[in-house]
N, C-alpha and C positions, 0 to 999 in steps of 0.2 A: 450789375456790379453794385456792391454795397461797401461803404467805408464809414468807420467810426472816426470822428474828428475831435481832437482836443486842441483848443485855440488859446494861446497864451499872449499876454501883453496887456495893453490898455484896451480891453475889449468889452467892458461893462460900462453902462452909462453913456454910451456913444451911439446907440441905435443899431448895434451890431445884429442882434437877433431879428429885428424887424426887416432890416435891409437884406439879411441872409434869406429870410422867407420870401421876399420879393424876387431876389435873384434865383432862388430855387424854382419858384413858380414860372419865371421867364424861361428857365432852362428845361422845364419839365422834370425836375428832380423831386422825388418824394422823400419823406423822412421827418425829422424833428430837430429842434434846437432849444437849448436851455442854458441859463447861467449856472455856474457852480459856485458854491459858497467860498471857495478859495480865490475867486476873482477871474477864473477862466470861463470859457464858453465851450460847451460840449454839443456835438451834433451827430446825427446819423443821416447819411445821404445815400440815396439809391436811385439808379437810373442806368442809362446807357453809359458805356465807358467814357465816351467823349463828354457827356453832360456831367458826370461825376468829376472828371478831371478838371473841367471848367469851374465847377463849384469849389473844388479844392484850391484852384488858382485864385478864385475870388476871395476865399477865406484868408489866403496869405496877404491880401491887401486890405480887405474889409472896407467899411464905409470911410469917408474922408476924415472923421475925427478919431478913428481907431489908430492904434500903434501896435500892430501885430508883431510879436517877437518870434513866434514859431507856431507851426501847425503840425501836430502829430496825426498822421492818417494811417489807420490800420485796417486790414480786411475785416469785414464783419458779415453777419447774416441777418436777414429779417425781411418782412414784407410790409410795405407801408402804402397807404393811400393818401395822397395829398402831402402837404408839408405843414407841420403845426409847431406852435410855440408851446413849450412845456414849462411847468413851474420850476423854480430854482431847486437844485438838489444840493 
């Protein structure tokens, strides 16, 4: 299962990407995460349905300093190895 996530709210400058990478590694989820110029965070997550759903649930909370307003999760495609931080787009 692969999902494309757009995460909105106070999600930059709070360690969101690094904590998401740690959570993805703990869940065995592959993909990537990056900041967007408009202040949101974008991610692709791939793995078992349970792991991907757990990753989406985590994204709705984020790290302690984040204030997540909403997460848009849409079906996507792709093959990923590991989980990486990508440059801001």
